[in-house]
N, C-alpha and C positions, 0 to 999 in steps of 0.2 A: 668389700661384703662390711656393713656396719656391725660393731661388736658392742652389744651393752654386757655391762658386768655388775651383777648385782651380788651383795652377801649380807646373809641373816646372821654369821658366825662371826664370833670374835678373834677368829685368827686371821693373820695379813696374808694377803691375797695377791700372788706376783702380775698385776695386772697387764705392768708393760710385759713381761714376757710371754704372757697368754696371747697379747696382740699381737708379737712377733712370730709366735708358733701357728696363727691363724694367718697370718700373712704369707708365712713359709709355706702353708697348707694351699693357700687360694692361688698360690702361683702355679702349682702342679695339677691340682684338680679341678679349677674353673667352675666354682659353686655359682649360682645365679646370683645376681646382683641385690641383694635383700639382706637383710637383719637377723642375727642370731643375738640370742639371750642366752648367757650361760649365768645361773642360779645357784650360788653357794650357799646351802643349809644345813642344819644338824640332821642326826639322825632320824630324830623324830618325825620331821617332815618328810625326809626321803622312804622312810617306811609306808607312811599315810598315801605318799604318790604310789608307791610300788604295790601295795595293795590295790587302790583305786585303779590302776592303770594295767596293772600286768596283772593282777590276781592272786598276785605272790606276796605271803608274808615275811617278816623282816626285811632287816635294810640291806642295801646295797651301795656300791661306790658310786656308780653314775647310772644317768636316764637321759636317754634323748628322745624327744618328741618332733617330729615333722610336722610342720603346722600349714606352710602355705607354700605351695611349689611354682607360683607363679613368680618372676623377677620383677624388681621394684623397690627402692629404697624403703618405701614405705610399711614393704610388705616383711612380716617375720618369716623367715625361712624356718627356724628352727627354736626349740629351747633346749639346754643342757643342763640337768640339775645333778649338782656334784655336792655329797656330804663330806664337810670339812672333816666330821668325825671319824668316820671309814678310812678317808682319806689318810688321815695322822697314823690310825691302827696299822694299817698297809705300809705306810712308810716304815714305822718300826721293825715291821715284821721284814721286810724285804732290806732294811738296813740302809734306806737312802732318805735323802732330805725330802720334809715335806713339801717344798716347792717342787721338787721333782716330780714328785707322784702326781700332784695336782696338775700339770704339764701332761702328764701319762695321760690323765682322766678326761681333761680337755680334747685332747689329741683322739682319745676315742670314741668320747663321744660325739666330735665334728665328724669323724669316718663314717660313724650311726647315720649320721644326717643326711651324709653323702651317698649312701646304699650300702658302704660295705656291712658285712655281718660274720659271725662267727661262727654260725650253727652248726655248720659241717666243717671236718676237718679242712679241706681245699681252701674252702672261703676264711678261716681262723687263719691259715698260712699268710695267705694274701693280707689280710688286716693286720695280721702281727708285722709283716715285712714293712709296710707302710707306716705303721707305728714308729719302728725303729730309725727307717728313712727319715721322718720328719723329727723325732727326738734327736737323733743323733745330728742334724743339721743346728741343733740349738746350742750344743756344746763348743 
């Protein structure tokens, strides 16, 4: 899987660790041979995306969009948008490092692209277990 990382944020993004995490997930989940874009934005941008695409007002930490389900390196499988402002607030509340929170959000976003969801309690338990598994492999 090709991973493109873009950032509109002034915060340092742990690109190498993100790529390691994606590789770890890729080994287990076998996503299509495509490209994913991970885009780091500020709160203002993610609030706009949240309103335009989900009909919800306010900021969120991560949004995932499936784009093309056909395999092929030139196809974009999906995009993950992460608010670095919200990630920094989350990290402070959880008393964890900013980079650890960024990795969590990348994992969460990619699992959404791969079809995981957390709308129902049983689905949330499965998704959270996968997150713990993959993030635990990064420590």
